[in-house]
PANUVO-238819 format. One record per residue (C-alpha): residue number from 1; residue in one letter; chain; x, y, z. Coordinates in steps of 0.001 Angstrom, whole numbers, plus 524288, in hexadecimal, padded with zeros to 5 digits. Layout:
<pts>
+-----+------+-------+-------+-------+-------+
!  nr ! rest ! kette !  east ! north !    up !
+-----+------+-------+-------+-------+-------+
! NUM !    A !     A !     X !     Y !     Z !
...
+-----+------+-------+-------+-------+-------+
</pts>
This chain:
<pts>
+-----+------+-------+-------+-------+-------+
!  nr ! rest ! kette !  east ! north !    up !
+-----+------+-------+-------+-------+-------+
!   1 !    M !     A ! C2F8E ! D9D37 ! 8ADA9 !
!   2 !    R !     A ! C2559 ! D9978 ! 8A41B !
!   3 !    G !     A ! C2872 ! DA262 ! 898D3 !
!   4 !    I !     A ! C2E99 ! DAF3D ! 8941E !
!   5 !    Y !     A ! C2BA4 ! DB938 ! 88B22 !
!   6 !    A !     A ! C36BA ! DC170 ! 88630 !
!   7 !    A !     A ! C3119 ! DCD65 ! 87E0D !
!   8 !    D !     A ! C383B ! DD1DC ! 87224 !
!   9 !    V !     A ! C3C0B ! DE152 ! 8773F !
!  10 !    G !     A ! C48F3 ! DE188 ! 86FEF !
!  11 !    D !     A ! C5473 ! DE336 ! 877E9 !
!  12 !    G !     A ! C4E53 ! DE31B ! 884B9 !
!  13 !    L !     A ! C46D4 ! DD8C5 ! 88E00 !
!  14 !    C !     A ! C389E ! DD6F9 ! 88FFA !
!  15 !    L !     A ! C37D8 ! DC914 ! 8957E !
!  16 !    A !     A ! C2B60 ! DC29D ! 89CAD !
!  17 !    V !     A ! C2CAF ! DB62A ! 8A4B7 !
!  18 !    S !     A ! C20D2 ! DADB7 ! 8A86B !
!  19 !    T !     A ! C23F9 ! DA3AF ! 8B32C !
!  20 !    I !     A ! C1E40 ! D9634 ! 8B485 !
!  21 !    F !     A ! C1581 ! D9923 ! 8BFA6 !
!  22 !    G !     A ! C0E48 ! DA50B ! 8B889 !
!  23 !    G !     A ! C1715 ! DB03F ! 8BC57 !
!  24 !    A !     A ! C1D29 ! DBA6B ! 8B26C !
!  25 !    M !     A ! C28E9 ! DC317 ! 8B3C8 !
!  26 !    Q !     A ! C2DAF ! DCD45 ! 8AA15 !
!  27 !    I !     A ! C3B73 ! DCFCF ! 8A84C !
!  28 !    D !     A ! C3F7D ! DDD6C ! 8A341 !
!  29 !    C !     A ! C35A5 ! DE57D ! 899FE !
!  30 !    G !     A ! C4000 ! DEBF7 ! 8918F !
!  31 !    G !     A ! C4305 ! DED42 ! 88274 !
!  32 !    E !     A ! C4A02 ! DF363 ! 877AE !
!  33 !    T !     A ! C3F08 ! DFE58 ! 8790D !
!  34 !    P !     A ! C3585 ! DFFE3 ! 884B1 !
!  35 !    E !     A ! C2AF6 ! DFDE6 ! 87B13 !
!  36 !    K !     A ! C2F66 ! DF08D ! 87693 !
!  37 !    A !     A ! C31DA ! DEC44 ! 88564 !
!  38 !    R !     A ! C22E9 ! DF0EA ! 88861 !
!  39 !    D !     A ! C1D3E ! DE962 ! 87CA6 !
!  40 !    G !     A ! C24E8 ! DDD9F ! 88006 !
!  41 !    M !     A ! C1F6F ! DDDBA ! 88D04 !
!  42 !    R !     A ! C117C ! DE02C ! 88787 !
!  43 !    R !     A ! C1387 ! DD345 ! 87FC7 !
!  44 !    I !     A ! C17E4 ! DCBFC ! 88C70 !
!  45 !    L !     A ! C0BB0 ! DD0B7 ! 893C0 !
!  46 !    N !     A ! C0279 ! DCD93 ! 88852 !
!  47 !    T !     A ! C06DE ! DC0B9 ! 88502 !
!  48 !    F !     A ! C0F45 ! DBAE0 ! 88FCA !
!  49 !    C !     A ! C0D32 ! DBEE4 ! 89DC8 !
!  50 !    K !     A ! C0B98 ! DCA3F ! 8A76E !
!  51 !    P !     A ! C17C4 ! DCB0F ! 8B06E !
!  52 !    T !     A ! C1678 ! DCE11 ! 8BE4A !
!  53 !    V !     A ! C251E ! DCE2D ! 8C08A !
!  54 !    F !     A ! C2DE5 ! DD765 ! 8BA08 !
!  55 !    L !     A ! C3CA0 ! DD5BB ! 8BA86 !
!  56 !    L !     A ! C45E3 ! DE029 ! 8B4FA !
!  57 !    S !     A ! C52A4 ! DD914 ! 8B12E !
!  58 !    H !     A ! C5B11 ! DE657 ! 8B1ED !
!  59 !    F !     A ! C5A4F ! DF53C ! 8B008 !
!  60 !    H !     A ! C5B8F ! DF70E ! 8A2AA !
!  61 !    I !     A ! C51A0 ! DFF0A ! 89C32 !
!  62 !    D !     A ! C4F95 ! DF619 ! 890C6 !
!  63 !    H !     A ! C4B5D ! DEB64 ! 89A12 !
!  64 !    Y !     A ! C4005 ! DF34F ! 8A054 !
!  65 !    N !     A ! C3DB2 ! DFE9B ! 8965F !
!  66 !    G !     A ! C3151 ! DF86C ! 892F1 !
!  67 !    L !     A ! C2C61 ! DF6D6 ! 8A0C7 !
!  68 !    L !     A ! C2EFA ! E05EB ! 8A2F2 !
!  69 !    Y !     A ! C2835 ! E08BF ! 8964C !
!  70 !    Y !     A ! C1C52 ! E00E2 ! 898EA !
!  71 !    S !     A ! C1AB5 ! E04F1 ! 8A6B6 !
!  72 !    F !     A ! C1674 ! E12A0 ! 8A16F !
!  73 !    N !     A ! C0D22 ! E0DB0 ! 89866 !
!  74 !    P !     A ! C07F6 ! E009F ! 89F50 !
!  75 !    L !     A ! BFC11 ! DFF73 ! 8955E !
!  76 !    S !     A ! C0538 ! DFCEA ! 88A5F !
!  77 !    I !     A ! C05FA ! DEF38 ! 88EF6 !
!  78 !    P !     A ! BFD1B ! DE5FC ! 89692 !
!  79 !    R !     A ! BFD43 ! DE883 ! 8A597 !
!  80 !    F !     A ! C0559 ! DE0AB ! 8AED5 !
!  81 !    R !     A ! C099D ! DE1CE ! 8BD14 !
!  82 !    I !     A ! C1788 ! DDF07 ! 8C1ED !
!  83 !    E !     A ! C173F ! DD9C6 ! 8D089 !
!  84 !    E !     A ! C25D5 ! DD748 ! 8D123 !
!  85 !    A !     A ! C3017 ! DDF3D ! 8CB90 !
!  86 !    Y !     A ! C3F2C ! DDBB3 ! 8CAD2 !
!  87 !    Y !     A ! C4C9C ! DE045 ! 8C67C !
!  88 !    P !     A ! C5A7E ! DDF0A ! 8C8F0 !
!  89 !    R !     A ! C6054 ! DE366 ! 8D63C !
!  90 !    L !     A ! C6CC9 ! DEAA9 ! 8D3E4 !
!  91 !    P !     A ! C774D ! DE39B ! 8DAB2 !
!  92 !    E !     A ! C7D8C ! DEAE2 ! 8E68D !
!  93 !    F !     A ! C8972 ! DF32C ! 8E207 !
!  94 !    P !     A ! C8C55 ! E01C7 ! 8E653 !
!  95 !    K !     A ! C86C0 ! E091D ! 8D9DE !
!  96 !    R !     A ! C7A09 ! E017D ! 8D7A6 !
!  97 !    K !     A ! C7128 ! E0CB7 ! 8DA49 !
!  98 !    E !     A ! C7841 ! E15C7 ! 8D20E !
!  99 !    F !     A ! C792D ! E0BF3 ! 8C783 !
! 100 !    L !     A ! C69D6 ! E0955 ! 8C766 !
! 101 !    S !     A ! C66C6 ! E16DC ! 8C829 !
! 102 !    E !     A ! C6F27 ! E19F6 ! 8BC0E !
! 103 !    L !     A ! C69C0 ! E0D1B ! 8B4CB !
! 104 !    F !     A ! C5B00 ! E135B ! 8B7AA !
! 105 !    A !     A ! C5F1D ! E2068 ! 8B23E !
! 106 !    M !     A ! C64B2 ! E1A91 ! 8A589 !
! 107 !    N !     A ! C589E ! E1245 ! 8A383 !
! 108 !    L !     A ! C5044 ! E1E6B ! 8A5B5 !
! 109 !    R !     A ! C58CF ! E25A2 ! 89C26 !
! 110 !    V !     A ! C5853 ! E1A49 ! 891DB !
! 111 !    F !     A ! C4958 ! E17DB ! 89315 !
! 112 !    G !     A ! C4568 ! E25FD ! 89380 !
! 113 !    N !     A ! C4D34 ! E2877 ! 886AF !
! 114 !    E !     A ! C4632 ! E1C53 ! 8807C !
! 115 !    T !     A ! C381A ! E1FA1 ! 885B7 !
! 116 !    G !     A ! C3812 ! E2D2E ! 88B57 !
! 117 !    I !     A ! C3346 ! E26AA ! 89905 !
! 118 !    M !     A ! C3B76 ! E2A4B ! 8A42A !
! 119 !    E !     A ! C3B41 ! E1D1E ! 8ABAF !
! 120 !    Y !     A ! C44EF ! E12AE ! 8B128 !
! 121 !    D !     A ! C3E3B ! E0CE2 ! 8BCD7 !
! 122 !    F !     A ! C3ADA ! DFE7A ! 8BBF7 !
! 123 !    L !     A ! C32B5 ! DFE89 ! 8C819 !
! 124 !    E !     A ! C2B6C ! E0A42 ! 8C49B !
! 125 !    A !     A ! C2788 ! E03A7 ! 8B7B5 !
! 126 !    I !     A ! C22B7 ! DF84B ! 8BEFB !
! 127 !    S !     A ! C1B26 ! E0038 ! 8C7CE !
! 128 !    R !     A ! C1440 ! E0763 ! 8BC31 !
! 129 !    I !     A ! C11BA ! DFB59 ! 8B5DE !
! 130 !    N !     A ! C0A47 ! DF69A ! 8C146 !
! 131 !    G !     A ! C02D2 ! E026D ! 8C2FF !
! 132 !    G !     A ! C08E7 ! E04A9 ! 8D02B !
! 133 !    S !     A ! C05F0 ! DF75F ! 8D593 !
! 134 !    S !     A ! C0FC6 ! DF1DC ! 8DECD !
! 135 !    F !     A ! C1AD1 ! DE874 ! 8DB18 !
! 136 !    S !     A ! C26FF ! DE2C9 ! 8DFD9 !
! 137 !    W !     A ! C3437 ! DE3F8 ! 8DB9D !
! 138 !    K !     A ! C425C ! DE085 ! 8DF66 !
! 139 !    G !     A ! C5045 ! DDFA5 ! 8D9E7 !
! 140 !    L !     A ! C54DF ! DD2B3 ! 8D6F8 !
! 141 !    S !     A ! C6292 ! DCD51 ! 8D8CA !
! 142 !    K !     A ! C6A07 ! DC13E ! 8D752 !
! 143 !    G !     A ! C6444 ! DB67E ! 8E007 !
! 144 !    D !     A ! C56B7 ! DBCC0 ! 8E0C2 !
! 145 !    S !     A ! C4A7F ! DB5AF ! 8DB51 !
! 146 !    I !     A ! C3D81 ! DB9FF ! 8D5BB !
! 147 !    N !     A ! C3131 ! DB24C ! 8D64C !
! 148 !    V !     A ! C2741 ! DB388 ! 8CAAD !
! 149 !    R !     A ! C1BDA ! DABDB ! 8CEB1 !
! 150 !    G !     A ! C22EF ! D9F98 ! 8D31A !
! 151 !    S !     A ! C2D6C ! DA16D ! 8C9FB !
! 152 !    S !     A ! C3B61 ! DA4AF ! 8CF21 !
! 153 !    F !     A ! C45E1 ! DACAB ! 8C807 !
! 154 !    E !     A ! C533D ! DAD54 ! 8CDEE !
! 155 !    I !     A ! C5BA3 ! DB955 ! 8CBF9 !
! 156 !    L !     A ! C69BF ! DB641 ! 8C681 !
! 157 !    W !     A ! C6DEF ! DC4A9 ! 8C504 !
! 158 !    P !     A ! C70C9 ! DCFAC ! 8CA04 !
! 159 !    P !     A ! C7854 ! DCD11 ! 8D697 !
! 160 !    R !     A ! C7514 ! DD38B ! 8E351 !
! 161 !    F !     A ! C82BB ! DD8D0 ! 8E5AB !
! 162 !    I !     A ! C8D43 ! DDCB6 ! 8DC4C !
! 163 !    D !     A ! C9AA9 ! DD5A6 ! 8DF98 !
! 164 !    G !     A ! CA402 ! DDE89 ! 8E745 !
! 165 !    G !     A ! C9994 ! DE93C ! 8E989 !
! 166 !    K !     A ! C9F19 ! DF2C4 ! 8DF5C !
! 167 !    T !     A ! C97BA ! DF8F9 ! 8D401 !
! 168 !    P !     A ! C9ABB ! DF14A ! 8C7D3 !
! 169 !    A !     A ! CA2C1 ! DF72E ! 8BE07 !
! 170 !    F !     A ! C9869 ! DF709 ! 8B4B7 !
! 171 !    V !     A ! C8F9C ! DFEB0 ! 8BCBD !
! 172 !    E !     A ! C9AEC ! E088C ! 8BF55 !
! 173 !    Q !     A ! C9B92 ! E0944 ! 8B037 !
! 174 !    A !     A ! C8D28 ! E0B48 ! 8AF27 !
! 175 !    L !     A ! C8CF2 ! E15D7 ! 8B945 !
! 176 !    R !     A ! C97CB ! E1D31 ! 8B304 !
! 177 !    D !     A ! C9144 ! E1DDE ! 8A5A2 !
! 178 !    F !     A ! C84E1 ! E2248 ! 8ABFF !
! 179 !    E !     A ! C8BFF ! E2D16 ! 8B2DE !
! 180 !    H !     A ! C908B ! E3171 ! 8A422 !
! 181 !    A !     A ! C82AB ! E2FF0 ! 89FCC !
! 182 !    L !     A ! C7E8D ! E3A6B ! 8A93A !
! 183 !    E !     A ! C83A1 ! E443C ! 8A038 !
! 184 !    D !     A ! C7706 ! E426B ! 899BA !
! 185 !    E !     A ! C6D5F ! E4B7B ! 89F2E !
! 186 !    E !     A ! C6172 ! E427C ! 89E39 !
! 187 !    T !     A ! C67D6 ! E3798 ! 8A4D5 !
! 188 !    K !     A ! C6C64 ! E3F4D ! 8AF3A !
! 189 !    Q !     A ! C5EB7 ! E43F9 ! 8B215 !
! 190 !    L !     A ! C59EB ! E35D2 ! 8B175 !
! 191 !    Y !     A ! C63C3 ! E313B ! 8BAA2 !
! 192 !    R !     A ! C6038 ! E3BFC ! 8C40F !
! 193 !    K !     A ! C5182 ! E3833 ! 8C36F !
! 194 !    V !     A ! C54D9 ! E2957 ! 8C5E6 !
! 195 !    T !     A ! C5D83 ! E2C66 ! 8D1CF !
! 196 !    E !     A ! C537B ! E356B ! 8D7CE !
! 197 !    E !     A ! C490C ! E2B9F ! 8D5D3 !
! 198 !    D !     A ! C5254 ! E2181 ! 8DCBA !
! 199 !    N !     A ! C49FD ! E165D ! 8D7BE !
! 200 !    T !     A ! C56FB ! E0D8A ! 8D757 !
! 201 !    R !     A ! C54CA ! E0A4E ! 8E649 !
! 202 !    E !     A ! C4872 ! E0189 ! 8E2F9 !
! 203 !    Y !     A ! C520F ! DF97A ! 8DA6C !
! 204 !    L !     A ! C5D9E ! DF6E3 ! 8E30C !
! 205 !    G !     A ! C5659 ! DF021 ! 8EE14 !
! 206 !    D !     A ! C55A9 ! DE19F ! 8EE7D !
! 207 !    E !     A ! C47C5 ! DE039 ! 8F5AF !
! 208 !    M !     A ! C3B7B ! DDCF5 ! 8F07F !
! 209 !    K !     A ! C31B6 ! DE91E ! 8F013 !
! 210 !    K !     A ! C238A ! DEA0A ! 8EDEE !
! 211 !    R !     A ! C1BEA ! DF6BA ! 8ED08 !
! 212 !    T !     A ! C1723 ! DFFC3 ! 8E1D3 !
! 213 !    Y !     A ! C2428 ! E05F6 ! 8DDA3 !
! 214 !    V !     A ! C246A ! E145E ! 8DD08 !
! 215 !    S !     A ! C3047 ! E1B9E ! 8D933 !
! 216 !    N !     A ! C3672 ! E2682 ! 8E119 !
! 217 !    R !     A ! C32F6 ! E2FE3 ! 8D579 !
! 218 !    T !     A ! C2512 ! E30DC ! 8DA77 !
! 219 !    E !     A ! C1BC9 ! E2CE8 ! 8E597 !
! 220 !    R !     A ! C11ED ! E29A5 ! 8DCAB !
! 221 !    S !     A ! C0F7E ! E1C05 ! 8D618 !
! 222 !    I !     A ! C1676 ! E1ABA ! 8C9DC !
! 223 !    R !     A ! C0A96 ! E191F ! 8C271 !
! 224 !    D !     A ! C05D9 ! E26A4 ! 8C5B8 !
! 225 !    E !     A ! C1216 ! E2D16 ! 8C0E4 !
! 226 !    P !     A ! C0DAE ! E3470 ! 8B450 !
! 227 !    I !     A ! C15E5 ! E2EFD ! 8A925 !
! 228 !    Y !     A ! C18A8 ! E3BE7 ! 8A2C7 !
! 229 !    Q !     A ! C2213 ! E3EDB ! 8AE15 !
! 230 !    R !     A ! C2AD1 ! E342F ! 8A9D6 !
! 231 !    L !     A ! C2A69 ! E3685 ! 89BE1 !
! 232 !    Y !     A ! C3616 ! E3E83 ! 89533 !
! 233 !    P !     A ! C33E5 ! E3D2F ! 885CE !
! 234 !    R !     A ! C3F3D ! E4644 ! 8832F !
! 235 !    T !     A ! C4828 ! E3B03 ! 88652 !
! 236 !    K !     A ! C422F ! E30B7 ! 87D22 !
! 237 !    G !     A ! C4A00 ! E2CBA ! 87209 !
! 238 !    R !     A ! C5676 ! E34F2 ! 87381 !
! 239 !    K !     A ! C6366 ! E2E57 ! 872A7 !
! 240 !    L !     A ! C69E4 ! E2BCA ! 87F66 !
! 241 !    P !     A ! C778B ! E330F ! 88106 !
! 242 !    A !     A ! C836D ! E29D4 ! 87EEC !
! 243 !    C !     A ! C86E1 ! E2B08 ! 88D3C !
! 244 !    V !     A ! C799A ! E2666 ! 891F0 !
! 245 !    M !     A ! C7A94 ! E1AC3 ! 88823 !
! 246 !    K !     A ! C8717 ! E172B ! 88DF9 !
! 247 !    A !     A ! C81C2 ! E171C ! 89C32 !
! 248 !    N !     A ! C75C6 ! E1067 ! 8984E !
! 249 !    K !     A ! C7DFB ! E04E0 ! 89197 !
! 250 !    S !     A ! C866F ! E04A1 ! 89DD7 !
! 251 !    L !     A ! C7B8E ! E0400 ! 8A823 !
! 252 !    R !     A ! C74D1 ! DF9FF ! 89FFC !
! 253 !    K !     A ! C8146 ! DF1D3 ! 89F0C !
! 254 !    A !     A ! C82F7 ! DF2E5 ! 8AD7E !
! 255 !    A !     A ! C7432 ! DF014 ! 8B0A5 !
! 256 !    N !     A ! C75B4 ! DE30A ! 8A8F1 !
! 257 !    H !     A ! C7E6B ! DDE19 ! 8B39E !
! 258 !    F !     A ! C73B8 ! DDEB8 ! 8BD44 !
! 259 !    G !     A ! C6784 ! DDA51 ! 8B5DF !
! 260 !    L !     A ! C5FE2 ! DCE53 ! 8BA6F !
! 261 !    A !     A ! C626E ! DBFD6 ! 8B60D !
! 262 !    L !     A ! C589C ! DB5EA ! 8BBF1 !
! 263 !    F !     A ! C542D ! DA7A4 ! 8B9E9 !
! 264 !    E !     A ! C4944 ! DA018 ! 8BC39 !
! 265 !    D !     A ! C4C31 ! D910E ! 8BED5 !
! 266 !    N !     A ! C500F ! D8B19 ! 8B16B !
! 267 !    R !     A ! C45C8 ! D92EC ! 8A9CD !
! 268 !    I !     A ! C4B73 ! DA06F ! 8A681 !
! 269 !    S !     A ! C583E ! DA78B ! 8A81A !
! 270 !    F !     A ! C576D ! DB582 ! 8A6A6 !
! 271 !    L !     A ! C647C ! DBCDF ! 8A564 !
! 272 !    G !     A ! C6045 ! DCB2C ! 8A489 !
! 273 !    D !     A ! C6B2C ! DD328 ! 89EA7 !
! 274 !    A !     A ! C7665 ! DCD63 ! 8A615 !
! 275 !    E !     A ! C8490 ! DD049 ! 8A09B !
! 276 !    K !     A ! C8F04 ! DC578 ! 89FBC !
! 277 !    F !     A ! C9384 ! DC6F4 ! 8AD86 !
! 278 !    E !     A ! C85E7 ! DC4E8 ! 8B325 !
! 279 !    L !     A ! C82B1 ! DB99D ! 8A8D8 !
! 280 !    E !     A ! C8EFB ! DB211 ! 8AE10 !
! 281 !    S !     A ! C8943 ! DB324 ! 8BBEE !
! 282 !    I !     A ! C7C1B ! DAF15 ! 8B8C2 !
! 283 !    A !     A ! C8038 ! DA3B7 ! 8B093 !
! 284 !    S !     A ! C88B0 ! DA00C ! 8BC16 !
! 285 !    D !     A ! C7E02 ! DA133 ! 8C584 !
! 286 !    L !     A ! C7395 ! D9975 ! 8BC99 !
! 287 !    A !     A ! C7DB5 ! D8E5A ! 8BC03 !
! 288 !    L !     A ! C7F4E ! D8DD7 ! 8CA7D !
! 289 !    K !     A ! C70E8 ! D8DE8 ! 8CB62 !
! 290 !    G !     A ! C70A0 ! D8205 ! 8C14E !
! 291 !    R !     A ! C687A ! D89DF ! 8B76E !
! 292 !    S !     A ! C6D69 ! D8706 ! 8A9A0 !
! 293 !    M !     A ! C60CB ! D848B ! 8A2ED !
! 294 !    F !     A ! C56AA ! D8F2A ! 8A0BF !
! 295 !    D !     A ! C4A13 ! D8E3E ! 898BB !
! 296 !    V !     A ! C4CA9 ! D9CED ! 8955F !
! 297 !    L !     A ! C5758 ! DA572 ! 89590 !
! 298 !    V !     A ! C55AE ! DB47B ! 89403 !
! 299 !    T !     A ! C6320 ! DB8E1 ! 88ED5 !
! 300 !    P !     A ! C6B38 ! DC37E ! 89484 !
! 301 !    H !     A ! C6AE2 ! DD1A6 ! 88E9D !
! 302 !    H !     A ! C62FB ! DCD8C ! 88277 !
! 303 !    G !     A ! C6BA0 ! DC22C ! 87F5E !
! 304 !    T !     A ! C7888 ! DC984 ! 87DF3 !
! 305 !    H !     A ! C7EA3 ! DC6DF ! 88B1F !
! 306 !    W !     A ! C858B ! DB95E ! 88D41 !
! 307 !    H !     A ! C8E46 ! DB238 ! 895EA !
! 308 !    K !     A ! C9469 ! DA46C ! 8939E !
! 309 !    G !     A ! C8EF7 ! DA06C ! 8A0EC !
! 310 !    L !     A ! C81B3 ! DA0C1 ! 899F0 !
! 311 !    E !     A ! C85D6 ! D944A ! 891AC !
! 312 !    Q !     A ! C8242 ! D8C44 ! 89C68 !
! 313 !    I !     A ! C73E4 ! D8F8C ! 89B90 !
! 314 !    R !     A ! C6A36 ! D88A4 ! 8923B !
! 315 !    C !     A ! C5C45 ! D8E46 ! 88FB5 !
! 316 !    N !     A ! C5186 ! D89FA ! 886EB !
! 317 !    Y !     A ! C4F72 ! D987F ! 88302 !
! 318 !    S !     A ! C57CC ! DA4BB ! 88295 !
! 319 !    V !     A ! C5065 ! DB0C7 ! 8822E !
! 320 !    T !     A ! C563F ! DBD82 ! 87E58 !
! 321 !    S !     A ! C4E60 ! DCA74 ! 87D7F !
! 322 !    N !     A ! C5556 ! DD325 ! 8740A !
! 323 !    G !     A ! C543A ! DDBBB ! 86816 !
! 324 !    L !     A ! C5B6E ! DDE6B ! 85A8F !
! 325 !    K !     A ! C658C ! DE663 ! 861D0 !
! 326 !    L !     A ! C6A20 ! DDADD ! 86BBD !
! 327 !    C !     A ! C66DB ! DCE85 ! 86374 !
! 328 !    S !     A ! C734F ! DCEBD ! 85BDC !
! 329 !    K !     A ! C7A3B ! DCEB2 ! 86909 !
! 330 !    M !     A ! C743D ! DC2DA ! 86E98 !
! 331 !    K !     A ! C7DCE ! DB92E ! 87483 !
! 332 !    T !     A ! C7DC6 ! DAADE ! 86CEA !
! 333 !    G !     A ! C7F8C ! DA49C ! 87A4B !
! 334 !    F !     A ! C70D8 ! DA592 ! 87CB4 !
! 335 !    K !     A ! C6E3F ! D9E81 ! 87079 !
! 336 !    K !     A ! C7707 ! D92F6 ! 874A6 !
! 337 !    I !     A ! C71BD ! D91D1 ! 882D2 !
! 338 !    A !     A ! C629C ! D92E1 ! 87E05 !
! 339 !    S !     A ! C5AD9 ! D87FC ! 87724 !
! 340 !    K !     A ! C531D ! D9343 ! 8710E !
! 341 !    P !     A ! C58F4 ! DA1C1 ! 87127 !
! 342 !    L !     A ! C4EA7 ! DAB43 ! 86F1D !
! 343 !    A !     A ! C4FE8 ! DB90E ! 86E40 !
! 344 !    T !     A ! C454E ! DC42F ! 86D2A !
! 345 !    C !     A ! C4CCF ! DCB41 ! 861B6 !
! 346 !    A !     A ! C4AE8 ! DBE72 ! 85830 !
! 347 !    N !     A ! C3F1E ! DB843 ! 85F5A !
! 348 !    G !     A ! C36D7 ! DC3D9 ! 8640E !
! 349 !    D !     A ! C2F28 ! DC235 ! 870A3 !
! 350 !    I !     A ! C33CD ! DB549 ! 87710 !
! 351 !    V !     A ! C29E8 ! DADC4 ! 87EB4 !
! 352 !    L !     A ! C2CD0 ! DA185 ! 884D7 !
! 353 !    N !     A ! C2456 ! D9843 ! 88D0A !
! 354 !    Q !     A ! C27E2 ! D8CB9 ! 89443 !
! 355 !    N !     A ! C219C ! D82C6 ! 88B48 !
! 356 !    L !     A ! C29BB ! D88AA ! 8802A !
! 357 !    Q !     A ! C370D ! D80FC ! 87E8B !
+-----+------+-------+-------+-------+-------+
</pts>
């Protein structure tokens, strides 16, 4: 890593990483609102780098709503082209496809309610941004690594398999909550839309794929699909029913357990939205690898998640992407392990280069 740019997008994440060999990777493009995320991405492209690799840390709509929003109006920020896209591969458990379908349907419900755009598919958004040009994509698991122009990033989480081979209890709870959310007619229709399109199959494999991504929804290139077919202004700005809000919270919580965490040498450690259990495992793995000092540590879940195992780590900078809602919930531990703790809620856009100590 040569430098990072954490855009101030409120309670979300829009983070660019430049490597020592001239590569550039974008981690998430989401924010408190899609507009904030898009504008954060604009600042990154104008002043820092144009990434060729995009890494989605997990399938929370506030981590890629800006990407979806921008993909419908690519002229709103400078052009860039993604050559490789990555995302967390769900571990093997019996109801993994059902869980991902319900998570996508809920993302669609929430994003449509915010913007009026009926969209949820990460790969479709990349395809539109690329103007239909081909790109490679792959789901990542613990032990995998990705190479960005000579810099290697090792994946620490999620695991490839769930111990015991059973569906985790937190996933079962999320599935039950979603079943209640189907009392809401719009949620039921959107879930039917997601299951009919069956785009989840593209995300459940573990092989690298390379081609122009085209949804099952149409045989045409996504860029030729009329935007008006995907707009439903009637949903914009409406309050979500209580059963939908509960299911959304439950699904988000479950997805946190499967988010990406990674590191590059002793330069950067990225902890995603990991929960306490995952942070314990990640801290243990880093200790086994002899990694206890980093130039930059990107704090988990906007600085609000912590485990005592992280006390063994030291960093020059801790970087937290948060807004007014979550800044009061930041864990003080990150201030203790960092020489210079930084947070977008206090510092605005955070730009760190290798020569800044």
